[in-house]
N, C-alpha and C positions, 0 to 999 in steps of 0.2 A: 784214544789218540786223536788230537785235534787236526794235525796236518795230513791232508789226503795224499801229499807227495811222498810221505814217509811210508816205506813198506815194513810191516810187522812180520818178522821172520819166525818160523817155527820148524819143527822136524819135517813137515810135509813139503815146504816150499824152499828150504834153505839151499839145497844142492842145485836146483834148477836156477834159482835167482843169482847165485854167485858165479854161475857158468857163463854169464853174459859177456859179450865181447866189449861192452861199454864198461867203464869203471863202476865198481860196486863198493860203496862205503858201508861197513857194518859197525854199528855202535853196540857193543856188548855192555849191558846195563842191568840194574836191579832197582826195584821200587824203593828199597830202604837205603840206597846209596846216595849220600849228600852230593858228592862231586858229579854223579850221574845226573842229578836234578839240575846242576849248573850247566851240564852239556846239552840238556834237552832243547833249549831255545836255539842253540848253535846248530844242532842237527836239523831242526825245523827250517832254519834260514838256509842251510846248505841244500836241503831238499827243494826249496823254492828256487834257489839260484841255479841249480843244475837240472831242473825238471826237463825231461826229454833228452838230456845229454849224458846223465849218469844216474845210477840208482842209489838212493840214500835209504838205509835200512836200520832197524833196531832189532836186537835179539835179547829177550829177557833171559838172563843166565839161570835164574831160579826155575823157570818153566822149561828150559832147554839145556839141562845139565850135560847131556851127552855131547852136544855140539860144542859147548864151552870147554869141555874136557878134551875133545878131539883137537881143538885149536890151542890147547894149553893156556887158556885165559885164567890167570892167577889173581889179577887185580882188575878192578873196574873203576871207572870206565876204561875199556880197551877199545880202540877203533882200528879195525883192520880194513885195508883197501885190497880188493880182489880184482883181477882181470882174467877172463877166460878160466875161471875156477881156481886160479893160483893166487896165493897171498903175495902182494907186491910190497906192502909196508904195514907196520904196526906201531901204534902210539898208545901209551898208557898215561892216563891222567887227563885233566882238562886242558885243552888247547883252544886257540882262537879260531873263529870262522875263517879268517884270512889264511891261517896256517893250513887248514884242510882244503880251502879253495885253491891254493897254489899247488898242492899235491894232486888234486883231481885234474886241474887244468894241464898239468905236465903229462897226464895220461891221455888226454883227448887228442 
């Protein structure tokens, strides 16, 4: 992963990371998913834009099937926003950086 502001989630750090009182955006993705590849630069830009204000994370669904199952992620990319460990919003498919920026800003 090229962007140091993007947090790579896994079984070990998922629960603690989403329990943050700051907004946490999680991109559920897989390496074989074309639309996920389209989302990657958007996620990188969001991570830079909200560095220090919100957490921007990626979770590989192939490597973390239990978490994807727990959150009923059926299609990817799925982007879920969490605050204090609770799901606040969910979007499936490719959306613009501005779309997610507005969502995160409304939570700050």
